[in-house]
C-alpha positions as CSV (number, residue, x, y, z in Angstrom):
1,M,0.0,0.0,0.0
2,N,1.1,3.6,-0.7
3,G,2.7,5.0,2.5
4,W,0.8,8.2,2.1
5,A,-2.5,6.3,2.0
6,V,-1.6,4.9,5.4
7,V,-0.8,8.4,6.7
8,A,-4.1,9.7,5.3
9,A,-6.1,6.9,7.0
10,G,-4.3,7.4,10.3
11,C,-4.9,11.2,10.2
12,V,-8.6,10.8,9.5
13,V,-8.9,8.3,12.4
14,I,-7.1,10.8,14.7
15,G,-9.1,13.7,13.5
16,Y,-12.5,12.1,13.7
17,G,-11.6,10.7,17.1
18,M,-10.7,14.2,18.4
19,F,-14.0,15.7,17.3
20,S,-16.3,12.7,17.3
21,R,-18.6,14.1,20.1
22,R,-19.0,17.4,18.3
23,L,-19.5,15.8,14.9
24,S,-22.1,13.3,16.2
25,T,-24.7,16.1,16.2
26,T,-23.9,17.3,12.7
27,V,-24.4,16.0,9.2
28,L,-20.8,14.8,9.1
29,S,-21.2,11.2,10.2
30,G,-18.2,8.9,10.6
31,P,-19.0,6.8,7.4
32,L,-19.4,10.0,5.4
33,V,-16.1,11.6,6.5
34,F,-14.2,8.4,5.8
35,M,-15.9,7.8,2.5
36,L,-15.1,11.4,1.3
37,V,-11.5,11.1,2.3
38,G,-11.4,7.8,0.4
39,V,-12.7,9.4,-2.8
40,A,-10.1,12.2,-2.3
41,I,-7.1,9.7,-2.1
42,G,-8.5,7.4,-4.7
43,P,-8.1,7.4,-8.5
44,L,-10.5,10.4,-8.8
45,G,-8.3,12.4,-6.5
46,L,-4.7,12.0,-5.4
47,G,-4.3,8.4,-6.7
48,M,-2.8,7.1,-3.4
49,L,-5.0,4.0,-3.3
50,S,-6.5,1.8,-6.0
51,R,-7.7,-1.7,-6.4
52,A,-5.0,-2.5,-8.9
53,Q,-2.2,-1.6,-6.4
54,D,-3.7,-3.5,-3.5
55,P,-6.1,-6.2,-4.9
56,E,-6.5,-8.1,-1.6
57,L,-6.7,-5.1,0.8
58,T,-10.3,-4.3,0.0
59,R,-11.6,-7.8,0.5
60,T,-9.6,-8.5,3.6
61,L,-10.6,-5.3,5.3
62,L,-14.3,-5.4,4.5
63,E,-14.6,-9.1,5.3
64,S,-12.8,-8.7,8.7
65,A,-15.0,-5.8,9.7
66,L,-18.2,-7.7,8.8
67,V,-17.2,-10.9,10.6
68,L,-16.5,-9.0,13.9
69,L,-19.7,-6.9,13.6
70,L,-21.9,-9.9,12.7
71,F,-20.6,-11.7,15.8
72,A,-20.9,-8.7,18.1
73,D,-24.4,-7.7,16.9
74,A,-25.8,-11.2,17.1
75,A,-24.3,-11.7,20.6
76,G,-25.9,-8.5,21.8
77,I,-29.4,-9.6,20.8
78,R,-31.5,-10.7,23.7
79,V,-34.5,-13.1,23.2
80,R,-36.6,-10.8,25.4
81,D,-36.0,-8.0,23.0
82,L,-38.1,-10.0,20.5
83,R,-40.6,-11.3,23.1
84,R,-41.4,-8.1,25.0
85,E,-43.2,-5.7,22.7
86,G,-41.3,-7.5,20.0
87,F,-43.9,-6.9,17.3
88,L,-41.7,-4.2,15.7
89,P,-38.4,-6.1,15.0
90,L,-40.3,-9.3,14.3
91,R,-42.5,-7.7,11.8
92,L,-39.6,-5.9,10.1
93,L,-37.6,-9.1,9.9
94,V,-40.3,-11.7,9.1
95,V,-42.5,-9.5,6.8
96,G,-40.4,-6.5,5.9
97,L,-37.1,-8.1,4.9
98,P,-38.6,-10.7,2.5
99,A,-40.9,-8.1,1.0
100,T,-38.0,-5.7,0.5
101,M,-36.1,-8.4,-1.4
102,A,-39.2,-9.3,-3.5
103,L,-39.9,-5.7,-4.4
104,G,-36.3,-4.9,-5.1
105,W,-36.2,-7.9,-7.5
106,L,-39.3,-6.7,-9.4
107,A,-38.0,-3.1,-9.6
108,A,-34.7,-4.3,-11.0
109,W,-36.2,-6.0,-14.0
110,P,-37.0,-2.8,-16.1
111,L,-34.1,-0.7,-14.7
112,L,-31.2,-3.2,-15.0
113,P,-31.7,-5.0,-18.3
114,G,-28.1,-6.2,-18.5
115,L,-28.6,-8.7,-15.6
116,G,-30.0,-12.2,-15.6
117,V,-32.9,-13.3,-13.4
118,W,-30.7,-14.5,-10.5
119,E,-28.4,-11.6,-10.8
120,L,-31.4,-9.3,-10.4
121,A,-32.3,-11.3,-7.3
122,L,-28.8,-10.8,-6.1
123,V,-29.1,-7.0,-6.4
124,A,-32.3,-7.1,-4.3
125,V,-30.8,-9.4,-1.6
126,I,-27.5,-7.5,-1.4
127,L,-29.3,-4.2,-0.8
128,A,-31.9,-5.5,1.7
129,P,-29.9,-5.5,5.0
130,T,-29.6,-2.3,6.9
131,D,-26.6,-0.8,8.8
132,A,-27.2,0.9,12.1
133,A,-23.8,2.7,11.9
134,L,-25.1,5.0,9.0
135,G,-28.0,6.2,11.0
136,Q,-26.5,6.0,14.5
137,Q,-27.7,9.5,15.5
138,A,-31.2,8.5,14.7
139,F,-31.0,5.2,16.6
140,S,-29.3,6.6,19.7
141,N,-31.2,9.9,20.0
142,K,-32.8,9.7,23.5
143,R,-35.7,11.8,22.3
144,V,-36.9,9.0,20.0
145,P,-39.1,6.5,21.9
146,P,-37.3,3.4,23.2
147,L,-39.7,1.1,21.2
148,I,-38.6,2.7,17.9
149,R,-34.9,2.9,18.8
150,G,-34.8,-0.7,20.1
151,G,-36.8,-2.0,17.2
152,L,-34.5,-0.5,14.6
153,S,-31.4,-1.6,16.5
154,V,-32.6,-5.2,16.8
155,E,-33.6,-5.2,13.1
156,S,-30.2,-4.0,12.0
157,G,-28.5,-6.5,14.3
158,L,-30.3,-9.5,12.8
159,N,-31.3,-8.7,9.2
160,D,-27.7,-8.9,7.8
161,G,-27.4,-12.4,9.1
162,L,-30.8,-13.4,7.8
163,A,-30.0,-11.8,4.5
164,L,-26.9,-14.0,4.3
165,L,-29.1,-17.1,3.9
166,F,-30.8,-15.6,0.8
167,F,-27.5,-14.2,-0.5
168,V,-25.6,-17.5,-0.6
169,L,-28.5,-19.3,-2.3
170,A,-29.1,-16.5,-4.9
171,L,-25.3,-16.4,-5.6
172,A,-25.2,-20.2,-6.1
173,A,-28.2,-20.0,-8.5
174,A,-26.6,-17.1,-10.4
175,G,-23.3,-18.9,-10.7
176,E,-24.8,-22.4,-11.5
177,G,-23.6,-23.4,-14.9
178,H,-20.5,-21.2,-14.7
179,G,-18.4,-23.7,-12.8
180,H,-19.8,-22.8,-9.3
181,P,-21.4,-25.1,-6.8
182,G,-25.1,-25.7,-7.2
183,V,-27.9,-24.5,-4.9
184,A,-28.3,-27.9,-3.1
185,E,-24.6,-28.2,-2.3
186,T,-24.5,-24.5,-1.2
187,F,-27.5,-25.1,1.1
188,L,-25.8,-28.0,2.8
189,R,-22.4,-26.4,3.1
190,A,-23.1,-22.7,3.6
191,L,-26.2,-23.0,5.6
192,L,-26.4,-26.3,7.5
193,L,-22.7,-27.0,8.0
194,S,-21.7,-23.4,8.6
195,G,-24.6,-22.8,11.0
196,A,-23.7,-25.9,13.0
197,I,-20.0,-25.0,13.1
198,G,-20.9,-21.4,14.2
199,I,-23.3,-22.6,16.9
200,A,-20.7,-25.1,18.2
201,A,-17.9,-22.5,18.3
202,G,-20.0,-19.9,20.0
203,W,-21.3,-22.3,22.6
204,A,-17.8,-23.6,23.3
205,G,-16.4,-20.1,23.6
206,A,-19.1,-19.1,26.1
207,S,-18.7,-22.3,28.0
208,L,-14.9,-21.8,28.4
209,L,-15.4,-18.1,29.3
210,R,-18.0,-19.1,32.0
211,W,-15.7,-21.8,33.4
212,S,-12.8,-19.4,33.6
213,L,-14.9,-16.7,35.2
214,A,-16.3,-19.0,37.8
215,R,-12.8,-19.8,39.0
216,G,-11.4,-16.3,38.7
217,W,-8.6,-17.5,36.4
218,S,-8.8,-14.9,33.7
219,T,-8.1,-11.1,33.6
220,S,-10.6,-8.7,32.0
221,D,-8.2,-7.8,29.2
222,W,-7.6,-11.4,28.1
223,R,-11.3,-12.2,28.4
224,Q,-11.9,-9.6,25.7
225,L,-9.2,-11.3,23.5
226,L,-10.8,-14.7,24.2
227,V,-14.1,-13.4,22.8
228,L,-12.4,-11.9,19.8
229,A,-10.9,-15.3,18.9
230,V,-14.4,-17.0,18.8
231,P,-15.6,-15.5,15.5
232,A,-12.1,-15.9,14.0
233,V,-12.2,-19.6,14.8
234,A,-15.7,-20.0,13.5
235,Y,-14.9,-18.2,10.3
236,A,-11.8,-20.2,9.6
237,L,-13.5,-23.6,10.3
238,C,-16.3,-22.7,8.0
239,L,-13.9,-21.8,5.2
240,M,-12.1,-25.1,5.7
241,G,-15.4,-26.9,5.3
242,E,-16.0,-24.8,2.1
243,G,-19.0,-23.1,3.8
244,S,-19.8,-19.5,4.6
245,G,-17.6,-17.9,7.2
246,F,-20.1,-15.1,7.6
247,I,-23.0,-17.4,8.5
248,G,-20.7,-19.2,10.9
249,S,-19.6,-16.0,12.6
250,W,-23.3,-14.8,12.9
251,A,-24.4,-18.1,14.3
252,A,-21.5,-18.1,16.7
253,G,-22.6,-14.7,18.0
254,L,-26.1,-15.9,18.6
255,A,-25.0,-19.0,20.4
256,F,-22.4,-17.2,22.4
257,G,-24.8,-14.5,23.7
258,V,-27.6,-17.0,24.6
259,H,-25.2,-19.4,26.5
260,L,-23.3,-16.7,28.3
261,R,-26.4,-15.1,29.7
262,R,-27.3,-18.3,31.4
263,A,-24.1,-18.1,33.5
264,P,-25.0,-18.3,37.2
265,T,-23.6,-15.8,39.6
266,G,-21.0,-16.9,42.2
267,P,-18.1,-15.7,44.3
268,N,-16.0,-14.9,41.3
269,L,-18.8,-14.4,38.8
270,R,-20.7,-11.1,38.9
271,P,-24.0,-10.4,36.9
272,E,-22.2,-8.1,34.5
273,D,-19.7,-10.9,33.6
274,S,-22.6,-12.8,31.9
275,D,-23.5,-9.8,29.8
276,P,-22.4,-10.5,26.2
277,V,-22.5,-6.7,25.4
278,R,-19.7,-6.1,28.0
279,S,-17.8,-9.2,26.8
280,T,-17.8,-8.2,23.2
281,T,-16.8,-4.5,23.8
282,F,-13.3,-4.9,22.3
283,T,-14.6,-7.0,19.4
284,E,-17.2,-4.3,18.6
285,R,-14.7,-1.5,18.9
286,L,-12.3,-3.2,16.6
287,G,-15.1,-3.9,14.2
288,L,-16.1,-0.2,14.3
289,L,-12.5,0.8,13.4
290,L,-12.3,-1.7,10.6
291,A,-15.7,-0.7,9.3
292,S,-14.7,3.0,9.3
293,L,-11.5,2.2,7.3
294,S,-13.7,0.0,5.1
295,F,-15.7,3.1,4.1
296,L,-12.4,4.9,3.3
297,V,-11.3,2.1,1.1
298,F,-14.8,1.9,-0.4
299,G,-14.7,5.5,-1.4
300,A,-11.2,5.1,-3.0
301,V,-11.3,1.8,-4.9
302,I,-15.1,1.1,-5.4
303,L,-17.1,4.3,-5.4
304,G,-14.6,6.6,-7.1
305,P,-14.2,4.3,-10.2
306,T,-17.9,3.7,-10.3
307,L,-18.6,7.4,-10.5
308,Q,-16.6,7.6,-13.7
309,H,-19.0,5.2,-15.4
310,L,-22.2,6.3,-13.7
311,T,-25.5,5.8,-15.5
312,W,-29.0,7.1,-14.9
313,R,-30.3,3.5,-14.3
314,M,-27.9,3.1,-11.4
315,V,-29.0,6.3,-9.8
316,V,-32.7,5.7,-10.3
317,Y,-32.5,2.2,-8.8
318,A,-30.4,3.4,-5.9
319,L,-32.9,6.1,-5.1
320,L,-35.8,3.5,-5.3
321,A,-33.9,1.1,-3.1
322,L,-33.5,3.8,-0.4
323,T,-37.1,5.0,-0.5
324,V,-39.9,3.0,-2.1
325,I,-38.3,-0.5,-2.0
326,R,-37.7,0.0,1.8
327,M,-40.7,2.0,2.8
328,L,-43.5,0.0,1.2
329,P,-42.5,-3.2,2.9
330,V,-42.2,-1.4,6.2
331,V,-45.8,-0.1,5.8
332,L,-46.9,-3.6,4.9
333,A,-45.1,-5.0,7.9
334,L,-46.6,-2.5,10.4
335,I,-50.2,-2.6,9.4
336,G,-52.4,-3.1,12.4
337,T,-49.7,-2.2,15.0
338,G,-51.2,1.0,16.0
339,L,-48.1,3.1,15.2
340,R,-48.7,6.6,13.8
341,V,-47.9,7.5,10.2
342,T,-45.1,9.7,11.5
343,S,-43.5,6.7,13.2
344,V,-43.9,4.4,10.2
345,A,-42.3,7.0,8.0
346,Y,-39.4,7.4,10.4
347,I,-38.8,3.6,10.5
348,G,-39.2,3.4,6.7
349,W,-36.6,6.1,6.0
350,F,-34.0,4.8,8.4
351,G,-33.0,1.7,6.6
352,P,-29.5,2.7,5.6
353,R,-27.3,0.3,3.5
354,G,-23.7,-0.1,4.5
355,L,-21.0,-2.6,5.3
356,A,-23.0,-5.8,4.7
357,S,-24.1,-4.7,1.3
358,L,-20.6,-3.7,0.4
359,V,-19.2,-7.1,1.3
360,F,-22.0,-9.0,-0.4
361,G,-21.5,-6.9,-3.5
362,L,-17.8,-7.5,-3.5
363,L,-18.2,-11.3,-3.1
364,A,-20.7,-11.3,-6.0
365,F,-18.4,-9.3,-8.2
366,E,-15.5,-11.7,-7.6
367,E,-17.6,-14.6,-8.8
368,H,-17.1,-13.1,-12.3
369,L,-20.8,-13.3,-13.2
370,P,-21.8,-12.0,-16.6
371,G,-23.4,-8.8,-15.1
372,G,-20.9,-8.4,-12.3
373,T,-19.7,-4.9,-13.2
374,L,-23.2,-3.5,-13.4
375,L,-24.2,-5.3,-10.2
376,S,-21.2,-3.9,-8.4
377,G,-21.9,-0.4,-9.7
378,V,-25.5,-0.4,-8.5
379,V,-24.5,-1.5,-5.0
380,A,-21.7,1.1,-4.8
381,V,-24.0,4.0,-5.8
382,T,-26.7,2.9,-3.4
383,V,-24.4,2.6,-0.5
384,G,-22.7,5.9,-1.4
385,L,-26.1,7.7,-1.5
386,S,-27.1,6.1,1.7
387,V,-24.0,7.3,3.5
388,V,-24.8,10.8,2.3
389,L,-28.5,11.0,2.7
390,H,-29.0,8.9,5.9
391,G,-25.9,10.4,7.6
392,A,-27.0,14.0,6.8
393,S,-30.6,13.5,7.8
394,A,-30.2,11.5,11.0
395,P,-29.6,14.4,13.5
396,F,-32.3,16.6,12.0
397,L,-35.0,14.0,11.6
398,G,-34.2,12.4,15.0
399,N,-34.8,15.7,16.8
400,R,-37.9,16.5,14.8
401,Y,-39.4,13.1,15.4
402,G,-38.4,13.3,19.1
403,S,-40.2,16.6,19.4
404,W,-43.3,15.2,17.7
405,F,-43.3,12.2,20.1
406,T,-43.0,14.4,23.2
407,R,-45.7,16.8,22.0
408,T,-48.1,14.0,21.1
409,L,-47.5,12.0,24.2
410,R,-48.7,14.9,26.4
411,E,-52.1,14.7,24.6
412,Q,-52.3,10.9,24.3
413,P,-50.4,9.1,27.2
414,N,-51.4,5.7,25.8
415,L,-49.6,6.3,22.5
416,R,-48.4,3.0,21.1
417,E,-44.9,4.3,20.5
418,N,-44.6,4.7,24.3
419,A,-45.1,0.9,24.9
420,L,-41.6,0.5,26.5
421,A,-40.8,2.4,29.6
422,P,-37.4,4.2,29.6
423,D,-35.9,1.7,32.0
424,E,-36.8,-1.1,29.7
425,T,-34.9,0.2,26.7
426,P,-33.4,-2.7,24.7
427,R,-29.6,-2.6,24.3
């Protein structure tokens, strides 16, 4: 890698770290800053970084970030988040996610004529999962009711893992006949085998951590490193079995979180020691750093070159993906819930596309499918627009929606959006 590219990346990490609290209330979100710096140091700008110079950098960085965040997000999901007032995330995942894929598939037919049937399906699946990091100000704004914040957080923590199941099958179907494994073999290896490996790895990791904690044999620093090794082991084992390391990492996170929460308290085991959120703090922070650098690399080696060959079809589909294709399924999913139109619109808008879509798009591109270049371009434009639009609108719309909620709650104390008390806010 060009040494100046490393200097630029280090400087933007330092700079954003210095002003992160101030910038968190502005339109300059972290992903936006890193993406813009990436464009500036890429082929469109200073030429410090390009895919030709570092062909493996992009894939390694993006995949590493996604593995860690898949594990940490899944480990942090509590079953009671889905049980207690769980109609919101459950409806968004069970109804909204498949409907988003189906509508995205249909919308792609007239707009992307250069793609085959399964490549069109791939576009829809790749752009279905959401990324909480791109709308963090909207998700974390304390003025937004806990039900909405928690629902969006749980949705983004689970939908990328669920979308993986559809992605590997659609990719297998698109590549069948081009020397790639068929759908049946992919189902067995990528879904069943990888899921089993991931569950076993996560369960074993949590068991070892509980055993060590109960005896007081491990330090807090090394416990964090122990947890970091769990998704790495799950990922590697799945790849050795020719499965999906991402599915394995996600399944490992789910199993790790569920099993660790069952740890009984004792002389050396405090209640907080059985909290997966605390246990995965370092893993999540490292994932955040890698994800931020991923947006820098994305701006340089993917978005920049795509902008040189931009077409109106890419832009139109990207805008539809961020609006109609997201919002209509959300409306369908939330029919009969009692949520106000304002809340449904807020939920529908904050479905940003980010890291998961980037990694899925990169994997599809590297399969050398006939329409791989167009597919990659559509994904890049959609994620780029999402970074700009969702990042810029999150502070403003979060405050506006919070003000509406406070005002309406005074007049109607039984407002459905107020279903969760403040002390019951899901994490």
